[in-house]
GUFIGU-674875 format. One record per residue (C-alpha): residue in three letters; y, x, z. Coordinates in steps of 0.1 Angstrom, whole numbers, plus 2048, in hexadecimal, padded with zeros to 3 digits. Each point is the difference from the previous one (the first is absolute). Layout:
N
code; c2; c1; c3
ala; Y; X; Z
...
//
This chain:
361
code; c2; c1; c3
met; 37E; D62; B6F
his; 7E1; 80D; 7F0
ile; 804; 820; 7EF
val; 7E4; 813; 7EC
ala; 814; 818; 7E8
ala; 7FC; 824; 806
pro; 81B; 814; 80B
pro; 818; 814; 7E5
his; 7F0; 825; 7FB
glu; 822; 80D; 816
leu; 7ED; 7F4; 821
met; 7DD; 80A; 7F2
asp; 7F9; 824; 80E
ser; 7E0; 812; 80E
arg; 811; 802; 823
ala; 7E7; 7F2; 815
leu; 80D; 7ED; 824
ala; 805; 81B; 815
pro; 7F9; 803; 825
arg; 819; 7F5; 81E
ile; 81C; 818; 7FD
ala; 80B; 809; 81E
ser; 82B; 803; 7F9
val; 7F9; 7D8; 7F5
asp; 7EC; 7F7; 81F
val; 81F; 814; 813
phe; 81D; 7EF; 7F2
arg; 7EC; 7DD; 803
val; 803; 803; 823
leu; 821; 80B; 800
ala; 808; 7E1; 7EC
val; 7ED; 7E8; 81A
leu; 814; 810; 81C
ala; 81F; 7FB; 7F0
val; 7F6; 7DC; 7F8
val; 7F5; 7FD; 825
ala; 824; 813; 80C
ile; 80E; 7E5; 7E8
his; 7F4; 7E1; 814
thr; 803; 813; 824
thr; 826; 806; 7F9
pro; 806; 81E; 815
phe; 81D; 80C; 80C
glu; 80F; 7E1; 7FC
met; 81D; 7F7; 819
pro; 802; 7E2; 815
gly; 816; 7E6; 7F1
arg; 806; 814; 7DF
arg; 7E3; 7FB; 7E2
ile; 7F9; 816; 7E9
gly; 815; 801; 7E4
ser; 820; 7F9; 80F
ala; 80E; 829; 807
leu; 7F3; 81C; 7EF
asp; 7EF; 80D; 825
leu; 7DF; 80D; 800
ala; 7EC; 7E2; 806
thr; 80E; 7F8; 7DB
leu; 7FB; 823; 7F2
val; 7DB; 802; 811
asn; 7FD; 7DF; 7F0
gln; 80D; 806; 7DB
ala; 7EB; 825; 804
thr; 7E1; 7E7; 803
arg; 807; 7F0; 7DB
phe; 7E5; 818; 7ED
ala; 7E3; 7F0; 80E
val; 7FC; 7E1; 7E9
pro; 80C; 814; 7E3
thr; 7E4; 81A; 807
phe; 7E4; 7E6; 803
phe; 807; 7F1; 7DE
val; 800; 821; 7EE
leu; 7E1; 80C; 80E
ala; 7F3; 7DD; 7FB
gly; 80C; 802; 7D9
tyr; 7F3; 824; 7FD
phe; 7DE; 7FD; 80A
trp; 7FA; 7DE; 7EF
ala; 80C; 817; 7DE
ala; 7E3; 815; 80F
lys; 7E4; 7E4; 801
val; 80C; 7F6; 7E2
ala; 7FA; 820; 7EC
ala; 7DF; 806; 814
val; 7F2; 7DF; 7F7
gly; 80A; 7FD; 7DE
ala; 80C; 7D8; 802
val; 81F; 7F3; 80E
gly; 7EF; 7DA; 809
pro; 7E0; 80A; 816
thr; 816; 818; 814
thr; 81D; 7EB; 804
arg; 7EF; 7DF; 809
gln; 7ED; 814; 819
leu; 81E; 80F; 815
leu; 813; 7DA; 7FB
arg; 7E3; 7F4; 811
arg; 7F9; 818; 81A
ile; 82B; 7FD; 809
gly; 7FC; 7D8; 7FF
ile; 7E6; 803; 81B
val; 813; 815; 811
trp; 81E; 7EA; 7FF
val; 7F3; 7E0; 806
ala; 7E4; 80E; 81D
trp; 823; 80E; 815
ser; 811; 7E1; 7F4
ala; 7E8; 7E8; 812
leu; 7FF; 81A; 820
tyr; 826; 7FD; 802
leu; 7FE; 7D9; 802
leu; 7ED; 807; 823
pro; 816; 807; 821
val; 806; 825; 803
asn; 80E; 7FD; 822
leu; 7E4; 7E9; 812
ala; 815; 802; 825
asp; 81F; 7F1; 7E6
ala; 7EC; 7E6; 7F2
leu; 7F3; 7F2; 81E
gly; 821; 7FE; 80E
his; 800; 7DE; 7EB
gly; 7E4; 7F0; 814
ala; 7D9; 805; 800
ala; 801; 7F6; 7D9
gly; 820; 817; 7FC
pro; 7EB; 816; 7E8
leu; 7F7; 7E3; 7E7
lys; 823; 7F7; 801
val; 80B; 822; 7F5
val; 7E6; 7FD; 7E0
tyr; 80B; 7E0; 7FA
trp; 82B; 80E; 800
asn; 7F1; 822; 7E9
val; 7F0; 7E7; 7E7
ser; 820; 7E5; 800
arg; 817; 81D; 7FC
leu; 7EC; 80B; 7DF
ala; 7FA; 7DA; 7F4
glu; 82A; 7FE; 804
gln; 804; 820; 7EB
pro; 7E4; 804; 7E7
leu; 80F; 818; 7E6
leu; 805; 815; 821
ala; 7DC; 7FC; 80B
val; 7F3; 80D; 7D7
leu; 815; 81E; 7FF
glu; 803; 80B; 826
gly; 7E2; 7F2; 814
thr; 7FF; 7F5; 827
arg; 815; 81F; 809
his; 823; 814; 7EB
his; 7EC; 81F; 7FF
leu; 7E2; 7F3; 7E8
trp; 81B; 7F9; 7E5
phe; 7F1; 827; 7F5
leu; 7DC; 7F4; 7F8
val; 80E; 7E3; 7E9
ala; 819; 816; 7F1
leu; 7E9; 819; 7F9
met; 7E9; 7E9; 7EF
met; 81C; 7F2; 7EE
ala; 806; 824; 7F1
val; 7DA; 809; 7F8
ala; 802; 7E2; 7ED
val; 820; 806; 7E9
ser; 7F2; 826; 7FD
ala; 7DB; 7F4; 7F8
ala; 810; 7E9; 7E6
cys; 816; 81B; 7F0
leu; 7E7; 818; 7FD
ala; 7E2; 7E7; 7F3
his; 815; 7F5; 7E4
gly; 80E; 820; 7F7
arg; 825; 7F9; 80A
leu; 803; 81D; 817
ala; 822; 80C; 7F5
ala; 810; 7DF; 80D
leu; 7F3; 806; 826
pro; 81C; 816; 80A
ala; 818; 7E6; 7E8
leu; 7F2; 7E5; 818
ala; 805; 813; 825
val; 823; 80C; 7F5
val; 808; 7D9; 7FD
ser; 7EA; 7F6; 81B
tyr; 813; 81B; 818
ala; 820; 7FA; 7F5
ala; 7FD; 7D7; 807
gly; 7F3; 80D; 824
leu; 822; 80F; 804
leu; 815; 7E8; 7F2
gly; 7ED; 7E4; 818
gln; 7FE; 817; 81D
ala; 814; 823; 808
tyr; 81D; 7EF; 7EE
ala; 7FA; 7DE; 80B
asp; 823; 801; 80B
ala; 811; 80A; 7E2
pro; 815; 7EB; 7E5
phe; 7E3; 807; 7E9
ala; 7E4; 7F9; 813
leu; 7DF; 7EB; 7FB
his; 7F5; 7E7; 81A
phe; 7DE; 7FF; 805
pro; 7EB; 7EB; 816
pro; 7F3; 808; 824
ala; 7DC; 809; 7F1
leu; 810; 818; 7E9
arg; 816; 814; 81A
asn; 7E1; 81B; 80A
gly; 7F7; 81A; 7E7
his; 7EE; 7F0; 7E3
pro; 81C; 806; 7E6
tyr; 7FA; 823; 808
ala; 7DB; 806; 7FB
leu; 7FE; 805; 7DE
ala; 815; 81C; 7FA
phe; 7F1; 813; 81D
phe; 7DD; 7F8; 7F6
ala; 804; 809; 7DA
thr; 80F; 81C; 80A
gly; 7DD; 80A; 810
val; 7F0; 7F6; 7E1
gly; 819; 819; 7EC
leu; 7F7; 81C; 817
his; 7DC; 800; 7FD
arg; 805; 808; 7DA
arg; 812; 823; 80C
pro; 7E9; 818; 816
pro; 80F; 808; 820
thr; 80E; 826; 801
arg; 80D; 815; 81D
arg; 821; 7F7; 7F9
trp; 7FB; 7DD; 80A
leu; 803; 805; 823
ala; 81E; 812; 802
phe; 810; 7EA; 7E3
gly; 7F6; 7E3; 816
ala; 80F; 80B; 81E
leu; 820; 807; 7EF
leu; 7FF; 7E0; 7F3
ala; 7FA; 7EC; 81D
thr; 81B; 810; 814
gly; 818; 7FB; 7E2
gly; 7F5; 7D8; 7FA
trp; 803; 7FB; 827
leu; 820; 810; 801
met; 80E; 7EE; 7E5
his; 7EE; 7DF; 80D
val; 814; 803; 823
ala; 821; 808; 7EA
glu; 7F6; 7DB; 7E7
val; 7FA; 7EC; 81F
thr; 821; 80D; 80F
leu; 815; 7FA; 7E1
ile; 7F2; 7DD; 801
his; 80A; 7FA; 821
arg; 823; 80C; 7FA
leu; 803; 7EC; 7E2
trp; 7F2; 7DD; 806
gly; 7F9; 7FF; 825
ser; 7D8; 805; 7FF
pro; 7EA; 80B; 81D
leu; 7F9; 822; 801
glu; 7DA; 7FB; 7FF
his; 7F3; 7FA; 7DD
asp; 7DA; 806; 7F7
tyr; 809; 80A; 7DC
val; 81C; 806; 7EF
ala; 803; 815; 7DF
ser; 7FB; 827; 812
thr; 7DF; 7ED; 80F
tyr; 7EE; 809; 7E2
leu; 809; 829; 803
phe; 7F5; 7FD; 823
gly; 7DF; 7ED; 7F9
leu; 7F9; 816; 7E0
gly; 805; 821; 814
thr; 7EE; 7F9; 81B
ser; 7E0; 7F2; 7E7
leu; 808; 826; 7EE
met; 7FA; 812; 820
ala; 7DF; 7EA; 808
leu; 7EF; 806; 7DE
ser; 80C; 828; 7FF
arg; 7E0; 803; 814
ala; 80F; 820; 80E
gln; 7EA; 814; 819
val; 821; 800; 81D
leu; 7FB; 7D7; 7FE
ala; 7D8; 801; 80B
trp; 804; 7F9; 821
pro; 7D9; 7F0; 80B
arg; 802; 7F2; 81B
val; 821; 7E9; 7F4
ala; 7EE; 7FC; 7DC
ala; 7E1; 7F4; 814
ile; 817; 7E1; 80D
gly; 808; 7F8; 7D4
pro; 7E1; 7E7; 7F7
phe; 80A; 7E9; 81E
val; 827; 7FD; 7F6
leu; 7F6; 7DF; 7F4
gly; 7F3; 7F4; 81F
ile; 820; 80B; 814
tyr; 815; 7F4; 7E8
ala; 7F6; 7DD; 800
ala; 7F8; 803; 828
his; 821; 80C; 80E
leu; 813; 7E1; 801
ala; 7E5; 7F4; 818
phe; 804; 819; 819
val; 829; 7FC; 7F8
glu; 7FC; 7E2; 80D
leu; 7E8; 806; 81E
leu; 81A; 81A; 80C
gln; 81E; 7EB; 7FF
pro; 802; 7FA; 825
leu; 801; 829; 808
glu; 81B; 800; 7E5
arg; 815; 7E8; 811
arg; 7FB; 812; 81E
phe; 804; 827; 7F6
ala; 81B; 7F9; 7E1
gly; 815; 817; 7FD
gly; 7F0; 81F; 80A
val; 7FB; 81C; 7EB
ala; 7DC; 808; 811
trp; 7F5; 7DD; 7FD
asp; 80F; 7FF; 7DA
leu; 7E6; 819; 7F5
ala; 7E4; 7F6; 818
phe; 804; 7DB; 7EF
val; 7FB; 816; 7E0
ala; 7E3; 810; 80E
leu; 7ED; 7E3; 80D
val; 800; 7EA; 7E6
phe; 7F5; 81D; 7E7
ile; 7E2; 809; 819
leu; 7F3; 7DC; 809
ser; 806; 7F9; 7D8
tyr; 7E8; 81D; 7F7
ala; 7E8; 7F8; 81E
leu; 7FA; 7DF; 7F1
ala; 801; 808; 7DD
arg; 7E4; 819; 80A
gly; 7EC; 7EA; 819
leu; 7FF; 7E3; 7DF
ala; 7F5; 81F; 7E9
arg; 7DF; 800; 811
trp; 7F5; 7E0; 7F0
pro; 7F9; 7FC; 7E0
val; 80C; 7D9; 802
thr; 822; 80E; 80A
arg; 804; 822; 7F2
arg; 80F; 7F3; 7DF
leu; 81C; 7F4; 813
val; 80C; 821; 810
thr; 7F6; 81A; 7E9
//
């Protein structure tokens, strides 16, 4: 898509791109830690999957659901900031899409390789090559999944982000910014009917490739675009905290209602109330509140992309320990911490070289 039109007046302002915001980096770190917790499933009882009961494991899992929505809102906010500073939609959008695309392709290629070399060698000397072949074959059998997700399921976020950027840029470049909220609402509603309410009589039926968060991305990204037009105030912190708390409570109530009405699991990535949950945490992040300026945590912020991209490799590598110690509270917390620390260490290491720095920062 070739975008050359200048942005409309409402996004053209004199605000230059701000330096890194400590509260934003802090919430990015909290969000990626929440993503790690989602994939390490702390407090899950042996023999009882998360979502089968409203226990501690399910409550913690659902409490982490602010993470990806916050990433999308912040991405929309700073994309709009860059457009406003540059004064043109096309160059900013092409640069961002190219950057995200490179990251997605590179990590998809890396995840074709055997993450756990010891397990791969269990298939013989040619085991690593067999693993690569099996990974490629799986993608060839599901081409739509390969395009919308990549070689690991968490990479769907990058594809969904590119889609949200492209749609938002098209609306903005053609003077149809008012259409963006309508498209976002329709997409979000379709996601609910195909996922959260999949067991309801009025549900839609999506192919497996769309079972991630693709339908919801535009709503959160567009919210970030809208927030950029409103300078943050001191009220954002308190209002965001109230909204996030209420949103999470409503999220839990909603999944409970869905479970009782249609027998759906209590674990959901997104329900209608998730929007309020994600909006609340995003407002807190963008509040620039001094109380959230935690320097040591904020210093990790620039490496969140690398932590997000790499963490599933360490989840897989630590599976032997997970199988041995699963069910212990100490191990559950250690598992989350180990995956986070190892992913951060890898991201810091890769950031030292210009060639790999763009893949992690």
